N, C-alpha and C positions, 0 to 999 in steps of 0.2 A: 509612346514616349512623349508625343506632342500633347496628348491629353493630360499626362502627368505634369508637363510644364505649365499648362493652363491652370491646373489645380494649385500648383505651387505659387503661381502669380496671384491667385485669389487671396491666398494667405498673406502674401506680401502687401496687397492693397489694403487688407484689413488692418495691418500693422503700420501702414504709411501715414505718418502724421506731420512730416516735414515739408510737404509740397507747398511751393509758392508759385502758382502758375504765372508764366510770362507769355502773354499773347503778342506775337510779333506780326505786324501787318506788312503785307507785301503784295505786289501786283504781278501781272503776267503769268497767270497759272497756265501750265501746259498739260493738255489732256494726254494721259498715258494709256488708258484702256476704257472700254465700256463693257458692261456685263448684263446679260438678259435677266428678266425677272423670273428666278427659278428657285428661290429659297422657300422651304416648307414652313419657316417661321416669319414673323413680321419684319425684322431687320433683313435687308436685301441690298447688296451692293449694285449700284447702277453705273457709276463711273469713278475713276481715281485720277486726280490731278496732282502735279508736283511743281515746285519751284525752289530756288535756293539763293542764298547770299553767302558772304564769306564765313558766317558763323552757324547758319542753320540750314537744314533740309526741311522744307515744308511739304506736308501731304494733306490733300483735301479729299474727303470721302463724300460722295453723293449717293443717296439711297433712293430706291424706288418708293420707299415709305419713310416715315419719320424714324429717327434712331431711338426706338423704345425698347431697350434691352430689359430682360428679366434677370433675376439673380443667377440663373443657370446659363446665361448666354454671354458671349464676349466676342471681340474682334481682334485679330492679330495680323500684323504685316511682317512676313518673314523676309529678311534681307540677306542675300548671298553676295558678298563682296568679291568672290572669284569671278562673277559675271556670267556663270553658266545657268542653265535652267533647271538644275536639280535641287529640290527643296532640302534634301538631306545634307547638302553642302552649306546650308545657311548657318551663319555664325550668330546672327542677331535676330531679334524680333521685337516689334513694337506691340504692346498689349493695351487694349482699351476695354474698360469694364465699368459697369454701373454698381456702385456700393452705396447703399442707403440714400438713393436719390441723386448721388453726385457721380459724374463721369471722371474716372481717373486713368492716367496713362503711365506706362513704365517701359523703359528700354532695357532689354535683357541681353547679356553676353553669354551665350551657351558654352563658350570655351572656358571662361573664368568663373561662371556662375554669378557674376556681378549683376545687380539690378539697380537702375537709376531712374529717378522720376522724369517724366516728360510732361510738358504742359499741353493740354488738349482743350478744344472748344467744341463741345457736343451738347445738344439739348434734346429732350424727348419730343418736343413739339416742332423739331426742325429736321429736314432730310439732308442738311449740310453739316459736316463736322471736320475740324482741322486738327492737326498735330504738328508740333514744332520739335524737331530732333536736333540737338546740338551736335555739330560735326565732330567735336572731339570725343563724343561717345563711341565713335567707330574709328578713332585715330585718323580722322579726315580721309577715310577710304571711300568716299562717296563719288569719286570721279566716274567710276563705271561699276554698276551693280545690277543684280537681278532681284525682283521682288515678287511675292505672291500674297494676296490678301485673302483672309479666311474668316468667315463667321462660323463660330462653333456653338454647340449646345450640349450640355451634360445630360439632357433628356434623351439624346439620340445615341445609339450604340456606336455609330461611325463617327460621332462628334462633329465632323466637318459637314455643315449643312449648306454652305455657299462658298464657292471658290471663284476668285477673280485673278487671272483669266480663268474662264470656265474649263479650259483644257487641263488645268492642274499643273501646267508647265510655267516656270517663272518668266515674267516679262522683263526684258532688258531695259535699263535706263542709261542713257548717255547724256552727259551735260556738255555745254559749250565751254570754251577756254575762259580762264579767269584773268582779270587785269591786275590781280594782287602781285606784289614782288615776292621773290623766293624767301622762304623762312626756314631756318635750320632748327630741327628738334632731334634730341637723342634720348634714348631710354634703354637701360637706366643710366643715371649720371654718376653712379659709383658702383664698383664691383669688388666684392670680397671673395678671393679665390681659395681661401683657406690655407691648409698646410700641405707641403709636398716634400718628398725626399729628394736629396741631391741626385741629379741625373734623370729625374722623371719630368714629364711635361704636363703642364696645366693648360686647359682650354676653357674658353667661355665665348660669349657673343653679346652684341648689343645692336640696337636698331637705330638707323639714321633715317629721318624723314624730311621731305620738303612739304611743310604745312602751308606753303604759299603758292604763287603762280610761277610762270616762267620755268627756267632751268636753274637748279641748285648745283654749283660746282664745289666738290668736297675734297679736302686733303687732310690726311691723318698722320700724326707723328707721335712716337713714344719717347718717354724720358730716358729709357735705357735700351740697349741693343737686345737684351734678353727677351723683351716683349716684341712679338712678331704680329703684325696686323695684316689681314687679308680681306678685302683689297684696301690699299692705302689711298687710292684716288679713284673717284667715280663721279658721275653726274646723275641727278634725279630730276625728272619732270615734275610738274605740279601735282602735289598730294601723293607722290610716289615715295616708297620707303625701301630700305635695303638692310639686310642682316650682314654685319661685319664680324668676322671671326678673329679672335685673339688667342695667342699661345704664349706660354712662358717656358723658355729653355733654361733649366737650372744647372746644367753641367758646369758652367763657369761661375756660379754664384756660391758665396759662402753661406753657411747656416746663419739664420737670423730673420728678423721681421722686415718686410719691405713695404713702403708706401710710395707708389709711382703714379704716373698719370699719362693719359692720352690727350693730345690737343687736336681738336677738330676745327679746322679753318674752312670758311665757305663765304660765298658772296651773299649768304643769307644770315650771317652772324657766326660767332665762334663759341665753342663749348669745350670744357675740360672734364674728362672722366677720371675719377680717382681709382687706381688699381692697387689693392692691398693683398699681400700673400705672405706666407712664411716658408722659408727653406729650413727643413729639419736637420738635426744632427743624425749621424749614423745610428741605427738602432743598437741597443745593448740589452741582452737578455737578462731577466731576473725571474726567479720562481721561489715560492715558499709554500709549505716547509720543504726541506730537502730530505726528510725521512718521515714515513707514515707507518705507525705500528697499530694494526687493528686489534691486537690482543686476542682474546679467546672468542671464537665464533662457533655456534652450533652448526654442524654439517647440515647442508640444505638451505641455510640462510644466505641472504645477500646483505652486504653492509657497504656504505659509501662514505667517503670523505672528500672534502673540497680542497683543491690546491689553486693557487693564483700564479698565472704566468703572464708576464708583460714586458714592457720596454722601460728601462731605467730613464731613457730620454723621452722627450715629448714626441708623439706621433706613433703610427702603427708599426708593428713588427710582424714579419711572416714566420709562423711557427708550425712545425709538424710534431705530432705526439704519437708515440707507440709504446707497447709493453712487451716484455719478453716472455710472458706467461699467458696461456689462454684463459686462465681463471681470473686474470686481472684486466679489467675493461675500462677504457676511457670514454667519456661522454662525447668528446669532439677530437677528431684526429688532426685537424688543421684549422688555422684561423689567421686572419690578418687584421689586427686592431691593436690599440694601445695596451689593453689588459683584458684578460678573460679569466673567469672562474671555471675551472674544469673539475668535473666530478669523476673520481676514480672509484670503481666498484669491484669488490671481490665476490666471486660466485663459488660458494663452497661445495655445491653439488658436483662440481667437476673434479674435486680432489679428495684424497683419502684423509682420514684423521691424522693429525700430527702437525709439526712446525713446517712452514713454507716461507720462502723468500722470493721476491721478484723485484723488478725495477721498471720505472717509467722513464722512457728515453725522450729527450726534447732536443730538436734541432731547429735552428732559426738563422735568419740573416743577421742576427746580432749575437751569435754564439750558440754553444750546445751545453746540455746538462743532463743529470740523472737524478731521479728520486727513488730511494730505497724503500721497499714495501715489505712488511713482515706480518705473518698471521699464524695463529694456532687454531686448528680445526678440531672440534670435539664432536664425536658421534653422540648426540645428546641423549637419545632414548634407546634403552635396551629392554627387550621383553623376554620372558622365560619360555614362551611357547608361540610358535607361529602356525601350528597345526593341532586343532582340537577335534578328536574323534570320539563321539559319544557311543559308538558301537551300535549293535543291533538292539532295537526296542520292540517288544511284542505288542501287537495292537490291543491286547487286553490289559496291558499295564503301560499306558503311555506316560511314563514318568522316568526322569533321570536325575541324578544328583548334579547340581551346578559344578562347573569347573572354574578354576581360578587362574588368572594370568598375572604374573608379577611384572610391574613396570618400574624402571629406575632411571632417574635423571643423572647422567654421568658428568654433567658440567660441575665445575668447582665454583663457578661465579654466577651463572644465570639460571633463573627459574624458567620453566617451560609450562605452557598450557597445552594439554593433549585433548583434542576433540575426537570423540568416538562415535561412530555410527555404523550401521549394518545395512546391507542391501536386501536382507530377508526379514520379513515381519515375524517369522517364527523363532528368530534368534533374539533373545531378551538379554539386555545388559543392565546391570545395576547402576551404571553411571554413564552419562553422556559427555562429561568433562572431568578431567583430573588435573589439578594444579600440583606440580612437582617442584619443590624448592631444590637448590643445588644439593647433589649427593643424597637425595631422598628417594624412598620407594613407596609405592601404593599398589593396590590390587584391584583388578577388574574381574567381576563375577559374571560368568556366561551360563545361561540356562536355555532350555527349549520350551516354547509355548506350543504344545501339541494342538491347542484349539485353532491355531493359525495354519495348520497343515491340512489341506483340503482332501488330498488323496492319500492312499495308503500303499504299503507293500513296495516301496522303492527307496533308493538312497537319495537323501537331500544334502545339498552342499550350499553353503553361503559364505560370505566374506565379512569380516569386521575390518574397518579402515580406521587407523589411528593417524590423525593429522596434527602436526606440531611445527613450531618454528615460524618465523616471519614469512618464509617462502613456501609454507604449507608442504613440508616433507611428509610423505605417507609411508606407513607400514601396513602390511596386509596380514590378516590372520584367517586361515581356512577353517571352517566349521563343518563337520560331517555328522549325520545321524541317519540310520537306516531303519525303516519300519517294516516289520515282518508280521504275517498273519498268524493268529493264535487260535487254539481250540476254544469252544464255548467255555465260559467260566462264570459260575454263579456268584453274584454279589447282592447283598441286601442292606437296607438301611432303615432303621427305626427312628421315629422322630426324636429330636434332642440328642441324636447320635448315641442312643443307649444300646447295650448289647443284649437286652431282653425286653419283653413286653410286660409291663407292670402297671398297677393302678389301684385306687381305693374308691369304692362306691358304696352307697347306702341302698338297702333293700328297696326294690322298686325302681331304681335308676338303671340306665343302660350304660354299658361301657363300650367304647369303640376306639380302635387304633389302626394306623396305616403302616404297612410295610412296603417299601419301595424295592422292587426286584430289578436288577440290571444285569445285562450280559456284558461283562467287561472283557470277554474273550472274542473269538471270531465265530464264524458260522452262525447256526441257529441254536439258541438255548431253549430246551423244552423242560418246563417246570411243572410238577404236581405238588399241590399244597394240601395239607390235612392237619387235623388236631389229634394228638395221640389218644386222648380219652374221648371217644366219640359220643358217650352218653351225656356229656356236659352240654348245657344250652349255649354252645359257642358256634357261631356261624361265620362262614367266609363268603365274600361276594364273588370270588373266583377260585376254582379248584385246579385249573390248568391254564398255563399261558406259554406262548412262544415268543422269543425275543431274538432279533438280529443284533449284530455287534453294536454296542453302545446304546441300544434301545432300553427303555425302562417302562415299568407298569406297576400299578399299585394294587395290593391286596388289602381289603378292608376286613378286619376281624371285629365282631360285635358279640356282646354278652347281654342277655336280658335277665336281671336279678329278681324279677317279680315273684318267682316261685321257688327261690332257693333260700336256704337258711344262712344266718350270719356265720362267718368263718372265712377260710382262705381257700381259694381255688388255685391249684398248681398243676400245670401240665406243660406240653411242648407244642409249638407250631412247627410242623415238619415240612421242609422244602426239599423235595427230591428231584434232581435234574441230571441231564447228561453232562453237566459242567460242575458237578459236585453236589453234596448233600449238606443241609444245615438243619439243626434242631435248635429252635429258638425258645428259651425258657419263657413261660407265661405264668405270672403270679398276680392274682387279683384278690384284694381283701374286701370282703363284703361286711359292712357294718349294719347293725340294727338301726331302725328309724329312731330319731330322738323323740322324747316325750312331748306331748302337747299340753301346755298349762293355760287354762282359760279362767278369767276372772270376770264376775258379774256383780253388779251392785243394785240392790232393790231400789226401784224408783229412779234409777239413773240410766240414761241412754248410752253412757260411755262404758265400753267393755274392752278387755285386753286379751289378746292371744300372744303369749310370750311377752315381748316388749312392745309389740305393735298395738296401737289403740284403734278402736272401731266405734262408729256411732250406730246404735241399734235403731230399727224402725219404730220401736216402742220400748219403754223401760220394763225390766222384770217386775213381777208382782207376786204376792202370796195369797193363795186361796185354801182355806182349811189346812194350813200348815204346809202346803205344797207350793213350791216356787215355780212360776211359769215364765218361759222365755219365748221369743219369736222362733218359730220352726226354722226359718231360712238361716238365721245366724248359727244355731247350734248344729244344724246338719252340715253347713259349709265349714265350720270350725273343725269337725271330725273328718271332713273329706268324704262323707257318706253320700249315698245316692238316695233321693227322695222321690217317691211315686205317689200320685194322687188318684184315687178311684172314687167315682160317683156312686158310692154305696151308702144308703141312709143319708145322714147329713154330710157324709164325706168320710172317706177312709184314707189314712196315711200309712205308707209302707216305707220304712227306713232300712237301707241295706248297707252294711259295712263288712267286707270280707265274708265270713261265714255267718254273721249275725243278721237276723231279719226281725225287725220290730214292727208290729201292726197295731195301730190305734184308730179309734173311731171318734169323730167329733160328737161331743155330748154324752159319750159312754165311758163308764169306769172300767170296762172290760178291755184288756190288752193282752197281746201274746208276744213272747220272745222265742223265736225258733219253734213255734207251735205250742209252747207252754203258756197257759193262761195266768194272768195276773189281774188283781183288782186295784184300781187306782184310788187314791184318797179324793182326787178331784179329776174330772174328765177334761180332755183337750177341748178348747173352745176357739171360736172365731170372734175377734173384737175389732171393730172398725176395719173390716176387710182383711185382717191379718190373723194367721193361725198361730196359737200359743199352745205349747206342750209342756208337761212337767219335766223340769230339767234333770232332777235326780234319777227318775225312772229311765229316761232316755240315756243319760250318761252311763249309769251303772249297767244298763242293758247292753251297751256297746263295749263294756269292759273297762270303763273309766272309774276313777275314785273321786268322790265328791266330798268337799270339806265346807263347813258352815262356820262363819265368824259372826256371831250375833252382835257383837259390839259395833262392828263396822257394816253390818247388814251385807256381808261379802260372801259370795259363793265361789269357791275355787274348785275347778275340775281338772284332774290330772289324768291324761290318757297316754299310755305307753303302747304304741303300735306293735 
């Protein structure tokens, strides 16, 4: 607490701008205590001296070192005017601190939180410092007091780094008698007692002090007999004070405002204290309204209205409030004041739908009264079903049709919002909120998500909660579903969800399709797969599989059309199992390959295969009426295989299906499938590239060759 006071004082000093130090010189300092050199910081109390005059108490601090405080260090003198040695009984303290190179002082009253400036005379290069405390800062209570000086530092956990006296017990200060005459002081000099009812008693107090010397003789009188003073006569020694009690007896006073006084006579002067108060008229009860109609309220809701109860006349009235129904609640059952606003609340959860009446009963010292209360309760929400049983569901067919609940708002006036939730993630709702206008209906769809049901073969129960109304009334709906084990059951799926396997391919292409097999029943499904016509070039990647419940596996069916003729293949994929049999139709159309159309131009490196253009290694040319083209281009255009043999100058073997053409570089002799032919011009090698007669090669592979002399164009048409 003391450390907090020090911190508060620092803030005060920072804000202190009105100080005007007054240094009062005086002689005859009296040594009060000495203290050893025991401070862990530089400031260290060596001795404390005091003296006083009629207006000030002077304190001189002597240090073992110069008073060189840091920003975290300060000195305080705690003053206990009760005169004992307990620092916790201190009411005042003097604070001395260094702010921006200037020593500042303040006097703090810990009872009132008042803080007043004190003039101090401290310097960093001196070990002597003084402080002047005006006596009126402590209401002249310096006749006998105890004190304890403290040097504190915020850098230390215990804060107090030096105590004087060193024991920590407060040192008592006694001063000698004063030569000043008695002086009367009173506080306060006016008292406003407020308002009071006839017959009641008002009390207050004030303080009388002798702020001078000698003995003050005091006599107090009141302007009317209704004011009782205790004590009326007493004596005060120098700087002594006394609390005087006053009371107002109103039994014989009429209602109205009073301004009276107390006269204090003494040998130290006279004072008059003004006493003001008001005697009130008898209370008279009023309340409004006298009738409250809450109208229609949904069952489960609360609704409140405010009523005012008070005194027609000025002043408080004592009131008690009750209701004759347990569904009718008041916010306050009693009060004593001039007026109160009372909340009355109806709790409809405690009553059945229908019209209800009650009353608020008021009794007071100013009369009694009743407020009539009426309400119509409506059961807002009705539902068509509170128990939904989906029945038994076999594990091989985990599906059910959704069920529907009808909801109706029965209110004729109010709309309601229904919040819907479930405690089970396997219960699926199509809505989480339904807004219902008066007298309107809506539907809630309930379904089961079997993916959220982790175990099988048991009965599952869950709850749907419908919450509505301002007080969150709830309705519960029970949902039941039972899972039972099933026998193995075959199920299959073809891509694109077709019911048969079908496709179209060109000769030479491969056909492939996937069939997903699933056990939608229980136990283990054993499946044997086969193709009805076993002589067809159709293969399966698996011919037997075993599947547990809900397991799946794929069978890949493939067809190689390289050695079949154009037409249509139709058969069945047979799935035979202990959970059923399926014959899946299979229909594959096999189309012939499209013709290849090649165009070449004499002397031009640009050639075409269909609509695609190609750049040749060298342009076609004509020798002895024979058109020659690069071997690589013509063989790749037909998709043929070319083999080179080191026979003679070189032998070329071109193979396409059943056709085999053999040519020799530099020779006019050639064969097609063993039959000899004589060329008009032999194949040759030019610039490292092999050239062959295009017509002989094309027609030998079964193609048709057309010549357009106008455009020097060779067209080759090959139908695979």
